[in-house]
N, C-alpha and C positions, 0 to 999 in steps of 0.2 A: 123168266128166261130158262129155268131148268125144264119146264114143260115143253118149250120149243126144242130144246136139245134132245129130250126124250123122243119127240116126234121124228127128228132127223135120224136118231139112232135106230128107230124102228125100220129104217130102210137098209141098214147094213146087214148083209147076210153072212152066214158062216161060209168061209171059202171051201170047206170040205163037203158041206151039205147045204147048197145054196137055196134050198126051199125053206130053210129055217133062218130066222134072224138071230143076231147075237143076244137080243132080249129074250127070244123064245128059249134059248139055251141057258139063260141066267148068267151070261158072261158079264153083263153090266152089274157091278156090285153097288156103285153109288155115283152120284153126280154132285159135286160140291162147288158152289159158287163162292169165290173169295171176295173180300171187300174191294179189291182192286179191279174186279170184273173178270178176272181169269177164272177158268174152270179146271177142276180136277175130275177126270173121269176114271174111276177105279174099275178095272176089269180083272176078272179072275178066270183062269182056264177051267175047262170042263173036267180035265184031269191033269195031274202034274206032268210037266214036260210036253204039253201040247205044242206040236210043231207049227200050228197056225197062228199063234199069239202075235208074232211080229206082223204077219199079214193083216190080222184083225186090227191091230193098232194103226197101221198105215191106212186101212180102209175107213176107220173112224175119223182120222185126221182129214182125209180127203172129203168125206161126207160133210164135215163141219166147215170146210172152206167154201 
């Protein structure tokens, strides 16, 4: 399942630099599959106070739906 999620996340681009994905930028820190089937996707900004983090989170959720 985690491999499937990684493939989906490869399609999510950075809102400020759309030629790069969030994986290219190292924003995806970890994908954790819980016993109940839920996922935790840990993201980290490229710099502290990154204004695009809310947009990135929304884009991740949209891609996974």
